[in-house]
N, CA, C and O atoms as CSV, one atom per row, in Angstrom:
chain,resi,resn,atom,element,x,y,z
A,1,MET,N,N,-20.687,4.965,14.711
A,1,MET,CA,C,-19.962,4.261,15.738
A,1,MET,C,C,-19.161,3.131,15.084
A,1,MET,O,O,-19.648,2.457,14.177
A,2,HIS,N,N,-17.947,2.938,15.548
A,2,HIS,CA,C,-17.060,1.909,15.003
A,2,HIS,C,C,-17.191,0.631,15.816
A,2,HIS,O,O,-17.351,0.673,17.036
A,3,THR,N,N,-17.123,-0.492,15.140
A,3,THR,CA,C,-17.057,-1.773,15.830
A,3,THR,C,C,-15.753,-2.440,15.455
A,3,THR,O,O,-15.211,-2.219,14.373
A,4,ILE,N,N,-15.264,-3.249,16.352
A,4,ILE,CA,C,-14.020,-3.970,16.105
A,4,ILE,C,C,-14.364,-5.430,15.875
A,4,ILE,O,O,-15.021,-6.062,16.702
A,5,GLU,N,N,-13.915,-5.960,14.747
A,5,GLU,CA,C,-14.098,-7.376,14.451
A,5,GLU,C,C,-12.725,-8.014,14.396
A,5,GLU,O,O,-11.737,-7.367,14.046
A,6,THR,N,N,-12.675,-9.272,14.740
A,6,THR,CA,C,-11.402,-9.963,14.806
A,6,THR,C,C,-11.352,-11.118,13.823
A,6,THR,O,O,-12.253,-11.956,13.789
A,7,LEU,N,N,-10.296,-11.157,13.025
A,7,LEU,CA,C,-9.997,-12.332,12.214
A,7,LEU,C,C,-9.102,-13.208,13.077
A,7,LEU,O,O,-8.211,-12.701,13.759
A,8,SER,N,N,-9.327,-14.498,13.056
A,8,SER,CA,C,-8.506,-15.358,13.898
A,8,SER,C,C,-7.919,-16.500,13.088
A,8,SER,O,O,-8.327,-16.754,11.955
A,9,GLY,N,N,-6.970,-17.173,13.680
A,9,GLY,CA,C,-6.306,-18.287,13.020
A,9,GLY,C,C,-5.072,-17.821,12.274
A,9,GLY,O,O,-4.689,-16.653,12.342
A,10,LEU,N,N,-4.462,-18.743,11.567
A,10,LEU,CA,C,-3.287,-18.412,10.770
A,10,LEU,C,C,-3.733,-17.898,9.408
A,10,LEU,O,O,-4.550,-18.525,8.734
A,11,ILE,N,N,-3.201,-16.775,9.016
A,11,ILE,CA,C,-3.515,-16.185,7.716
A,11,ILE,C,C,-2.217,-16.166,6.916
A,11,ILE,O,O,-1.306,-15.405,7.243
A,12,PRO,N,N,-2.117,-16.994,5.866
A,12,PRO,CA,C,-0.878,-17.051,5.086
A,12,PRO,C,C,-0.714,-15.812,4.205
A,12,PRO,O,O,-1.451,-15.617,3.238
A,13,ILE,N,N,0.263,-14.985,4.556
A,13,ILE,CA,C,0.550,-13.761,3.806
A,13,ILE,C,C,1.902,-13.938,3.118
A,13,ILE,O,O,2.799,-14.578,3.668
A,14,CYS,N,N,2.050,-13.380,1.929
A,14,CYS,CA,C,3.294,-13.514,1.178
A,14,CYS,C,C,4.454,-12.917,1.982
A,14,CYS,O,O,4.420,-11.750,2.374
A,15,ALA,N,N,5.471,-13.734,2.216
A,15,ALA,CA,C,6.634,-13.277,2.969
A,15,ALA,C,C,7.503,-12.330,2.151
A,15,ALA,O,O,8.325,-11.604,2.709
A,16,TRP,N,N,7.326,-12.333,0.836
A,16,TRP,CA,C,8.163,-11.503,-0.026
A,16,TRP,C,C,7.601,-10.094,-0.157
A,16,TRP,O,O,8.292,-9.119,0.143
A,17,CYS,N,N,6.341,-9.979,-0.607
A,17,CYS,CA,C,5.786,-8.641,-0.846
A,17,CYS,C,C,4.889,-8.163,0.290
A,17,CYS,O,O,4.726,-6.958,0.478
A,18,GLY,N,N,4.302,-9.093,1.054
A,18,GLY,CA,C,3.417,-8.708,2.149
A,18,GLY,C,C,2.106,-8.105,1.693
A,18,GLY,O,O,1.392,-7.505,2.496
A,19,ARG,N,N,1.771,-8.253,0.412
A,19,ARG,CA,C,0.570,-7.612,-0.124
A,19,ARG,C,C,-0.514,-8.591,-0.546
A,19,ARG,O,O,-1.604,-8.175,-0.939
A,20,LYS,N,N,-0.229,-9.884,-0.470
A,20,LYS,CA,C,-1.238,-10.866,-0.881
A,20,LYS,C,C,-1.383,-11.943,0.184
A,20,LYS,O,O,-0.425,-12.312,0.864
A,21,ILE,N,N,-2.623,-12.440,0.308
A,21,ILE,CA,C,-2.966,-13.478,1.271
A,21,ILE,C,C,-3.543,-14.655,0.500
A,21,ILE,O,O,-4.304,-14.474,-0.451
A,22,GLU,N,N,-3.176,-15.857,0.915
A,22,GLU,CA,C,-3.726,-17.049,0.279
A,22,GLU,C,C,-5.086,-17.355,0.891
A,22,GLU,O,O,-5.205,-17.537,2.103
A,23,ASP,N,N,-6.112,-17.411,0.043
A,23,ASP,CA,C,-7.461,-17.679,0.550
A,23,ASP,C,C,-7.722,-19.184,0.640
A,23,ASP,O,O,-6.846,-20.003,0.361
A,24,GLU,N,N,-8.946,-19.523,1.035
A,24,GLU,CA,C,-9.319,-20.919,1.254
A,24,GLU,C,C,-9.211,-21.769,-0.011
A,24,GLU,O,O,-9.033,-22.985,0.072
A,25,ASP,N,N,-9.317,-21.137,-1.176
A,25,ASP,CA,C,-9.256,-21.855,-2.451
A,25,ASP,C,C,-7.839,-21.937,-3.019
A,25,ASP,O,O,-7.631,-22.471,-4.108
A,26,GLY,N,N,-6.868,-21.406,-2.275
A,26,GLY,CA,C,-5.486,-21.429,-2.741
A,26,GLY,C,C,-5.119,-20.274,-3.653
A,26,GLY,O,O,-4.025,-20.252,-4.219
A,27,ASN,N,N,-6.026,-19.312,-3.802
A,27,ASN,CA,C,-5.747,-18.126,-4.628
A,27,ASN,C,C,-5.057,-17.065,-3.786
A,27,ASN,O,O,-5.377,-16.883,-2.611
A,28,TRP,N,N,-4.108,-16.369,-4.397
A,28,TRP,CA,C,-3.430,-15.272,-3.711
A,28,TRP,C,C,-4.150,-13.976,-4.074
A,28,TRP,O,O,-4.178,-13.573,-5.237
A,29,VAL,N,N,-4.730,-13.331,-3.065
A,29,VAL,CA,C,-5.544,-12.136,-3.283
A,29,VAL,C,C,-4.951,-10.968,-2.502
A,29,VAL,O,O,-4.272,-11.180,-1.498
A,30,PRO,N,N,-5.200,-9.733,-2.952
A,30,PRO,CA,C,-4.718,-8.573,-2.209
A,30,PRO,C,C,-5.264,-8.568,-0.776
A,30,PRO,O,O,-6.390,-9.000,-0.527
A,31,VAL,N,N,-4.453,-8.076,0.150
A,31,VAL,CA,C,-4.843,-8.025,1.559
A,31,VAL,C,C,-6.202,-7.354,1.728
A,31,VAL,O,O,-7.051,-7.851,2.468
A,32,GLU,N,N,-6.412,-6.229,1.046
A,32,GLU,CA,C,-7.673,-5.497,1.186
A,32,GLU,C,C,-8.862,-6.359,0.779
A,32,GLU,O,O,-9.893,-6.360,1.452
A,33,ALA,N,N,-8.718,-7.089,-0.323
A,33,ALA,CA,C,-9.812,-7.943,-0.805
A,33,ALA,C,C,-10.103,-9.057,0.193
A,33,ALA,O,O,-11.264,-9.380,0.441
A,34,TYR,N,N,-9.067,-9.640,0.761
A,34,TYR,CA,C,-9.251,-10.720,1.727
A,34,TYR,C,C,-9.992,-10.213,2.962
A,34,TYR,O,O,-10.953,-10.835,3.415
A,35,ILE,N,N,-9.546,-9.097,3.494
A,35,ILE,CA,C,-10.175,-8.562,4.707
A,35,ILE,C,C,-11.617,-8.163,4.431
A,35,ILE,O,O,-12.490,-8.418,5.260
A,36,GLN,N,N,-11.885,-7.547,3.295
A,36,GLN,CA,C,-13.261,-7.180,2.959
A,36,GLN,C,C,-14.144,-8.412,2.815
A,36,GLN,O,O,-15.316,-8.373,3.190
A,37,ALA,N,N,-13.607,-9.501,2.281
A,37,ALA,CA,C,-14.394,-10.722,2.088
A,37,ALA,C,C,-14.645,-11.464,3.401
A,37,ALA,O,O,-15.600,-12.233,3.502
A,38,HIS,N,N,-13.796,-11.240,4.404
A,38,HIS,CA,C,-13.903,-11.989,5.653
A,38,HIS,C,C,-14.317,-11.131,6.846
A,38,HIS,O,O,-14.241,-11.582,7.988
A,39,SER,N,N,-14.747,-9.919,6.595
A,39,SER,CA,C,-15.201,-9.042,7.679
A,39,SER,C,C,-16.128,-7.991,7.084
A,39,SER,O,O,-16.418,-8.005,5.887
A,40,HIS,N,N,-16.578,-7.099,7.918
A,40,HIS,CA,C,-17.419,-5.999,7.450
A,40,HIS,C,C,-16.596,-4.729,7.232
A,40,HIS,O,O,-17.147,-3.642,7.059
A,41,ALA,N,N,-15.278,-4.881,7.243
A,41,ALA,CA,C,-14.395,-3.726,7.095
A,41,ALA,C,C,-14.440,-3.195,5.671
A,41,ALA,O,O,-14.611,-3.948,4.712
A,42,GLN,N,N,-14.282,-1.887,5.556
A,42,GLN,CA,C,-14.144,-1.223,4.268
A,42,GLN,C,C,-12.861,-0.408,4.323
A,42,GLN,O,O,-12.451,0.052,5.389
A,43,PHE,N,N,-12.236,-0.236,3.177
A,43,PHE,CA,C,-10.961,0.471,3.135
A,43,PHE,C,C,-11.109,1.839,2.494
A,43,PHE,O,O,-11.926,2.052,1.598
A,44,THR,N,N,-10.300,2.746,2.979
A,44,THR,CA,C,-10.101,4.030,2.345
A,44,THR,C,C,-8.586,4.196,2.270
A,44,THR,O,O,-7.856,3.567,3.036
A,45,HIS,N,N,-8.124,5.012,1.382
A,45,HIS,CA,C,-6.685,5.117,1.197
A,45,HIS,C,C,-6.141,6.414,1.770
A,45,HIS,O,O,-6.776,7.466,1.698
A,46,GLY,N,N,-4.982,6.313,2.324
A,46,GLY,CA,C,-4.240,7.441,2.854
A,46,GLY,C,C,-2.772,7.185,2.556
A,46,GLY,O,O,-2.439,6.280,1.792
A,47,MET,N,N,-1.901,7.971,3.152
A,47,MET,CA,C,-0.473,7.768,2.954
A,47,MET,C,C,0.218,7.890,4.309
A,47,MET,O,O,0.097,8.906,4.993
A,48,CYS,N,N,0.945,6.838,4.685
A,48,CYS,CA,C,1.655,6.866,5.960
A,48,CYS,C,C,2.851,7.823,5.857
A,48,CYS,O,O,3.297,8.135,4.752
A,49,PRO,N,N,3.367,8.286,6.990
A,49,PRO,CA,C,4.495,9.227,6.965
A,49,PRO,C,C,5.724,8.683,6.237
A,49,PRO,O,O,6.400,9.441,5.541
A,50,ASP,N,N,6.030,7.393,6.377
A,50,ASP,CA,C,7.202,6.827,5.690
A,50,ASP,C,C,7.044,6.893,4.176
A,50,ASP,O,O,7.974,7.279,3.468
A,51,CYS,N,N,5.867,6.516,3.678
A,51,CYS,CA,C,5.625,6.567,2.228
A,51,CYS,C,C,5.612,8.007,1.727
A,51,CYS,O,O,6.107,8.290,0.636
A,52,PHE,N,N,5.050,8.916,2.518
A,52,PHE,CA,C,5.036,10.322,2.116
A,52,PHE,C,C,6.466,10.838,1.960
A,52,PHE,O,O,6.778,11.534,0.994
A,53,THR,N,N,7.327,10.496,2.909
A,53,THR,CA,C,8.724,10.934,2.841
A,53,THR,C,C,9.406,10.371,1.599
A,53,THR,O,O,10.109,11.097,0.896
A,54,ARG,N,N,9.202,9.068,1.321
A,54,ARG,CA,C,9.800,8.467,0.124
A,54,ARG,C,C,9.272,9.118,-1.146
A,54,ARG,O,O,10.043,9.414,-2.058
A,55,MET,N,N,7.964,9.343,-1.212
A,55,MET,CA,C,7.352,9.957,-2.394
A,55,MET,C,C,7.904,11.365,-2.597
A,55,MET,O,O,8.222,11.760,-3.719
A,56,LYS,N,N,8.016,12.115,-1.507
A,56,LYS,CA,C,8.514,13.483,-1.591
A,56,LYS,C,C,9.969,13.493,-2.062
A,56,LYS,O,O,10.340,14.299,-2.916
A,57,GLU,N,N,10.790,12.602,-1.509
A,57,GLU,CA,C,12.198,12.534,-1.919
A,57,GLU,C,C,12.322,12.155,-3.394
A,57,GLU,O,O,13.149,12.721,-4.110
A,58,ASP,N,N,11.512,11.210,-3.849
A,58,ASP,CA,C,11.525,10.821,-5.266
A,58,ASP,C,C,11.112,11.988,-6.154
A,58,ASP,O,O,11.712,12.211,-7.205
A,59,ALA,N,N,10.091,12.733,-5.737
A,59,ALA,CA,C,9.612,13.869,-6.526
A,59,ALA,C,C,10.678,14.958,-6.606
A,59,ALA,O,O,10.885,15.544,-7.669
A,60,VAL,N,N,11.352,15.231,-5.502
A,60,VAL,CA,C,12.407,16.250,-5.490
A,60,VAL,C,C,13.550,15.822,-6.413
A,60,VAL,O,O,14.066,16.639,-7.176
A,61,ARG,N,N,13.950,14.545,-6.350
A,61,ARG,CA,C,15.014,14.051,-7.241
A,61,ARG,C,C,14.617,14.198,-8.703
A,61,ARG,O,O,15.429,14.616,-9.529
A,62,THR,N,N,13.384,13.859,-9.025
A,62,THR,CA,C,12.906,13.966,-10.403
A,62,THR,C,C,12.933,15.412,-10.870
A,62,THR,O,O,13.406,15.700,-11.969
A,63,LEU,N,N,12.432,16.319,-10.050
A,63,LEU,CA,C,12.425,17.737,-10.423
A,63,LEU,C,C,13.837,18.276,-10.592
A,63,LEU,O,O,14.104,19.030,-11.527
A,64,ARG,N,N,14.742,17.895,-9.696
A,64,ARG,CA,C,16.126,18.369,-9.804
A,64,ARG,C,C,16.788,17.847,-11.071
A,64,ARG,O,O,17.525,18.579,-11.731
A,65,SER,N,N,16.535,16.588,-11.417
A,65,SER,CA,C,17.164,16.052,-12.630
A,65,SER,C,C,16.584,16.713,-13.876
A,65,SER,O,O,17.309,16.926,-14.848
A,66,ARG,N,N,15.304,17.040,-13.867
A,66,ARG,CA,C,14.703,17.753,-15.003
A,66,ARG,C,C,15.268,19.164,-15.111
A,66,ARG,O,O,15.568,19.642,-16.206
A,67,ASN,N,N,15.410,19.824,-13.966
A,67,ASN,CA,C,15.910,21.201,-13.965
A,67,ASN,C,C,17.398,21.265,-14.284
A,67,ASN,O,O,17.871,22.285,-14.785
A,68,ALA,N,N,18.139,20.213,-14.008
A,68,ALA,CA,C,19.576,20.205,-14.280
A,68,ALA,C,C,19.857,20.297,-15.773
A,68,ALA,O,O,20.907,20.800,-16.173
A,69,GLY,N,N,18.947,19.827,-16.592
A,69,GLY,CA,C,19.131,19.863,-18.036
A,69,GLY,C,C,18.624,21.131,-18.686
A,69,GLY,O,O,18.852,21.339,-19.878
A,70,SER,N,N,17.942,21.989,-17.940
A,70,SER,CA,C,17.391,23.212,-18.542
A,70,SER,C,C,18.390,24.355,-18.438
A,70,SER,O,O,19.273,24.346,-17.580
A,71,THR,N,N,18.244,25.334,-19.316
A,71,THR,CA,C,19.125,26.502,-19.309
A,71,THR,C,C,18.428,27.646,-18.591
A,71,THR,O,O,17.200,27.664,-18.511
A,72,PRO,N,N,19.196,28.609,-18.064
A,72,PRO,CA,C,18.574,29.740,-17.361
A,72,PRO,C,C,17.636,30.552,-18.252
A,72,PRO,O,O,16.711,31.187,-17.745
A,73,ASP,N,N,17.854,30.547,-19.572
A,73,ASP,CA,C,17.006,31.327,-20.469
A,73,ASP,C,C,15.678,30.632,-20.747
A,73,ASP,O,O,14.777,31.231,-21.334
A,74,GLY,N,N,15.547,29.358,-20.327
A,74,GLY,CA,C,14.301,28.633,-20.515
A,74,GLY,C,C,14.321,27.901,-21.768
A,74,GLY,O,O,13.349,27.223,-22.103
């Protein structure tokens, strides 16, 4: 069964990268580390549709550029 916990107050997150949060000691830590330290949450990794599309497009470009330099005879 899942429980929902709430973090409250202002949480200073980097406006540039959005991947680090300033903790109580003034250290900038990854979002995942901050949330794990301040809740009972655990993370697992997946890939959102936007990132999947970007990754797929990058992979196709890489393969096409590699294949553009090859000859039909191999």
